[in-house]
N, C-alpha and C positions, 0 to 999 in steps of 0.2 A: 493548446494548453488543455489539460485534462485534470479533473479532480478524481483521485483514486482513494476510495474509502472501503477497503476490504471488510472492515468491521460491520459496516452497514449492510453489505451483501450477506455477511455471516448471519446477522440478525434476521434478515428477510428470509433466508434459505436455511434456517435451523433444521438440522436433520439431513440436509443435502450438501452442506459445506462444513467441513471440519474446522475446528479452531486451529489445529496444527497447520492446515492448508492456508488459513488466513494469516498466521503468524510466521510464515516462512520456515516452519519446522519440518515440512515434508511429511513423511510418514504415510504409508499406504501407497497405492498405485498412482503415478502421475496421471493427470487428466490429459488425454490425447486429442489433438486436432490435426488429422492427417499425419504428417511426419513430425509435427512439433509436440513436445511433451512439456507440461506445466506442473511444477511441484509447488507453486504458490499462486494465490489469487491476485497478488499485485501484478505479476508478469502477465497473467491471463487478461487482466483488465487493461493494461497498457497495450498489449497486442490487439485486443478487440478494437480499441480506439484506432490503432494504426491501420487495421484492416478496413475500417469504415473510411478513414481519410484516403486510403489508396483507392477504394471503390469510387469515391467521389472525385478522383483525379488529383489528389494531393499526396501521393505516395512518397514523395521526396521530402516532405515537411517533417522536421524534428518534432517528436512528441516530448513535451515538458509537463511534468506532473506539478501543477500549480498548488495543489493542496493534497496532503495525505496525513493520516494519523490514526491512532488507536484510542479507544475510549473506555475500556473496561478493565479495571484492576491494575495496580501498579506493575505487577509482574508482566502482564500482557502489554502494557504501554512500553515498558522498557524493552521487551523482546521485539515488538513490532518496530518501534522507532529505531532501536539499535540495528536491526537487520536492514531497514531502509537506508540508514546512514552508511553502513558498511558496504552495501551494494553500490550506492552512489559514489562513495570515495574511491572504490576500485574501478569505477567506470563500467560496471556490469551492464550488459545488454539484456535483451529478452530472447526467448526462443525464435521469434520471427526476425529480430534484428540483433543477433548476438554480438556484433562488433560495434554497435552504436550504444554508448552509454546513455542513461536517462537522467536528466537534471530533475531534482526533486526538491520541493519545499514542504517542510513539515508544518502542519497547521496546529494552532492552539496549544502552544507550550505553556499557556497560562490557563488557570481554572476559570471557567465562566459560570460559576455556580449561581449567579444572579440572573442568568439568561433565561428568558421565557421559552418554553418548548419542551421537547422530549428530554427525559432525564439523561440519557447517554450523551446528548449534545452539550450538556453543562460541564462535563468533566473530561476534557481532552488533555489535561496535563497539570502543570505546576500551579501552585497558588502563591507564588512569590518566593517560596523557600525551596531549596533543592530537595527534590523527592527521590531522585536517582541520578546516578552518574552516567551521562550519555557521552560517549567518546566520539568526537567529530574528526578524528584523524585516522 
């Protein structure tokens, strides 16, 4: 199980990681790792974990994304969560494992504005009322 938070990587690497790459919008040249091409940070993160598991002798273990989500602005939340759901529903793999779908669990569909800590950690989603229509089919 792996937690994949492209938004946090985006914040850490501002100027090196584009918002489009984080939100599955592609744009620009894909990031290449030998013969594999990555057009989004989610797939790159999942495959990085798969490579580590393989190196440690656990290459046959399925990678499950235990947590993922987006935290900045409603349009970005909808874009990221919608794209994660669409890829999971169609059973999309990654460049390293194209025929193996990735099971994904979205984190924080409820607002945690009372949570202590960094501001972006307090707003991963809804506050009890529908803020956007996320299609799960």
